[in-house]
C-alpha positions as CSV (number, residue, x, y, z in Angstrom):
1,M,-5.1,6.6,-24.7
2,K,-8.1,8.9,-24.3
3,K,-9.3,10.7,-27.4
4,F,-10.5,14.3,-27.3
5,H,-12.0,16.3,-30.1
6,F,-12.4,20.0,-29.9
7,E,-14.0,22.7,-31.9
8,N,-11.3,25.2,-31.2
9,T,-8.2,25.9,-29.0
10,T,-10.4,27.8,-26.5
11,E,-12.4,24.6,-25.8
12,F,-9.1,22.7,-25.5
13,E,-7.7,25.2,-23.0
14,K,-10.8,24.9,-20.8
15,V,-10.4,21.2,-20.4
16,F,-6.7,21.1,-19.9
17,K,-6.2,24.1,-17.8
18,G,-9.0,23.2,-15.4
19,T,-9.4,20.2,-13.2
20,D,-11.4,18.0,-15.4
21,I,-11.7,14.4,-14.0
22,R,-11.4,13.0,-17.5
23,I,-7.8,14.3,-17.7
24,T,-6.9,12.9,-14.3
25,D,-8.5,9.5,-15.1
26,A,-6.7,9.4,-18.5
27,I,-3.3,10.2,-17.0
28,V,-3.6,7.5,-14.3
29,A,-4.9,4.9,-17.0
30,G,-2.2,5.8,-19.4
31,I,0.6,5.4,-16.8
32,Q,-1.0,2.1,-15.5
33,E,-1.1,0.7,-19.1
34,A,2.5,1.8,-19.8
35,L,3.7,0.3,-16.5
36,S,1.8,-3.0,-17.3
37,F,3.7,-3.3,-20.6
38,Q,7.0,-2.0,-19.0
39,K,7.1,0.9,-21.5
40,K,9.1,4.0,-20.8
41,T,6.5,6.3,-22.3
42,A,2.9,6.5,-21.4
43,S,0.5,7.5,-24.2
44,L,-2.1,9.7,-22.6
45,F,-4.2,11.7,-25.1
46,E,-5.0,12.0,-28.8
47,V,-6.3,15.5,-29.5
48,T,-8.1,16.5,-32.7
49,F,-9.7,19.8,-33.8
50,D,-12.5,20.7,-36.2
51,H,-11.2,21.7,-39.6
52,E,-7.8,20.0,-39.0
53,E,-6.5,16.7,-40.4
54,I,-3.8,16.3,-37.9
55,A,-4.2,14.4,-34.6
56,F,-1.8,15.4,-31.8
57,E,-0.6,12.8,-29.4
58,I,0.4,13.7,-25.8
59,S,2.6,11.3,-23.9
60,L,4.6,11.3,-20.7
61,Q,8.1,9.9,-20.1
62,S,8.6,7.6,-17.1
63,G,10.7,10.1,-15.3
64,Q,7.6,12.3,-15.0
65,W,5.1,9.6,-13.8
66,E,5.7,10.1,-10.1
67,I,5.0,13.9,-10.3
68,A,2.0,13.4,-12.5
69,L,0.6,10.7,-10.2
70,E,1.1,13.0,-7.2
71,S,-0.9,15.6,-8.9
72,C,-3.7,13.1,-9.8
73,L,-3.7,11.9,-6.2
74,N,-4.1,15.5,-5.0
75,H,-7.0,16.0,-7.4
76,Y,-8.8,12.9,-6.3
77,R,-8.4,13.9,-2.7
78,E,-9.9,17.3,-3.4
79,I,-13.0,15.9,-5.1
80,E,-13.2,13.2,-2.5
81,E,-12.7,10.2,-4.8
82,A,-11.3,8.0,-2.1
83,D,-11.2,4.7,-4.2
84,K,-9.4,6.4,-7.1
85,A,-7.0,8.1,-4.6
86,I,-6.1,4.7,-3.1
87,D,-5.7,3.1,-6.6
88,T,-3.4,6.0,-7.6
89,Y,-1.4,5.8,-4.5
90,L,-0.8,2.1,-5.0
91,L,0.2,2.8,-8.6
92,Q,2.6,5.4,-7.5
93,K,4.3,2.9,-5.3
94,E,4.5,0.4,-8.1
95,V,6.1,3.1,-10.3
96,R,8.7,4.0,-7.7
97,K,9.6,0.4,-7.3
98,W,9.8,-0.2,-11.1
99,L,11.9,3.0,-11.6
100,S,14.4,2.3,-8.9
């Protein structure tokens, strides 16, 4: 699970609305870990904010993994990260096999 700390919600929105490689990498890593342990939920992010005592956890159910991996694969292609794209494609195949 990737941990992010933000000063405010504006900073949070910039990272999560854009195409930040850290987000893409964390999604792929979270799904890979969940698949390795045969979990139905992938824990992706822990988000905290200044002046807040609560941490927010963001996770993804297995039924959404294929779609998320497709988006990650597209992002890796766009930024020409061929090795990461190949690894993500292979993970997507494993996910399809495991879910079927």
